[in-house]
C-alpha positions in Angstrom: 131.8 121.0 44.5 129.0 119.5 46.5 128.5 119.8 50.3 129.5 116.7 51.9 126.6 117.8 54.9 124.2 117.3 52.4 125.1 113.9 51.3 124.7 112.4 54.6 121.4 110.2 55.2 120.0 110.7 58.0 119.8 107.7 60.0 116.9 107.3 63.0 116.5 104.5 65.5 112.9 103.7 66.0 111.4 103.0 69.6 111.2 99.4 69.1 115.0 99.6 67.7 116.2 101.5 71.4 113.8 99.0 73.1 115.5 96.1 71.5 119.0 97.6 71.9 119.0 98.1 75.7 118.9 94.4 76.8 121.5 93.6 74.3 123.6 96.1 75.5 123.6 94.5 79.0 124.6 91.7 77.6 127.1 92.5 74.8 129.1 95.7 76.1 130.4 95.8 72.3 127.5 95.9 70.5 127.1 99.7 69.8 131.2 99.3 68.0 129.7 96.4 66.1 126.7 97.9 64.9 128.5 101.3 63.7 130.4 100.4 60.5 126.9 99.8 59.4 125.5 103.0 60.3 128.2 104.7 58.7 127.2 102.8 55.8 123.7 103.4 55.7 125.1 107.4 56.5 127.3 107.1 53.4 123.7 106.0 51.0 125.1 102.3 50.9 122.1 99.9 51.7 123.8 96.6 53.0 122.5 93.5 53.5 119.2 91.7 51.8 116.2 93.5 50.4 113.2 91.4 51.9 110.9 91.3 49.1 108.1 90.0 51.2 106.9 93.0 52.6 105.5 95.8 51.1 107.7 98.0 51.9 111.7 98.9 51.4 113.3 97.0 54.4 116.5 95.3 54.7 118.1 92.9 56.9 121.8 93.2 57.7 124.6 91.1 59.4 126.4 92.5 62.0 129.3 90.6 63.6 129.2 90.5 67.6 132.4 90.7 68.7 131.4 89.8 72.6 130.3 85.9 71.1 133.1 85.4 69.0 131.0 83.8 66.2 131.2 86.1 63.3 128.7 87.6 61.3 126.5 84.2 61.2 126.1 84.1 64.8 126.1 88.1 65.6 123.5 90.4 65.3 120.1 91.1 62.4 119.6 94.8 61.8 116.5 95.4 60.3 116.1 98.6 58.3 113.8 100.6 56.3 114.5 102.7 53.5 112.3 105.8 53.9 113.7 108.0 51.4 117.0 108.8 49.6 117.8 110.9 52.6 116.3 108.9 55.6 116.7 105.1 56.7 114.6 104.4 60.2 116.6 101.1 62.3 113.2 99.3 63.1 114.9 96.5 64.9 117.5 94.1 66.0 118.1 90.7 67.6 120.9 88.6 68.2 121.0 85.4 66.3 121.5 83.1 69.2 118.5 84.4 70.7 116.3 84.5 67.6 116.4 82.6 64.6 114.6 84.6 62.1 111.7 87.9 62.2 108.3 87.4 60.6 107.4 89.6 58.1 104.3 90.4 60.0 106.1 91.4 62.7 108.5 93.7 60.5 105.2 95.1 58.8 103.6 95.7 62.5 106.8 97.5 63.3 106.4 100.1 60.5 102.9 100.4 60.8 103.4 101.4 64.3 106.1 104.0 63.0 103.3 105.6 61.1 100.6 105.8 63.6 103.0 107.6 65.9 104.4 109.8 63.0 108.2 108.6 63.8 
């Protein structure tokens, strides 16, 4: 029987993700509860959301509900994450759909490049 701990995917927060999360947390106190199910899915090895095909790295965008705004997933948060390996995922950034309509591929590429430069 396989050790359960070995099957858990490591999920890290990038510096950019933490910087974006802070002001959102001040406005939306339930944000951590809202994104927790997605983090659990990632740790379980699932890859929810849509693959962003226009990028040179394996990056997904997933919707999360904003229970403070009561608008469901469409008016909720967008989490952008990179699949680094089968054992590691990095949450790149997060934004509220009510604040920002979309994120440019170039912006995501820059976040990934900055992580590589810093060795994150």
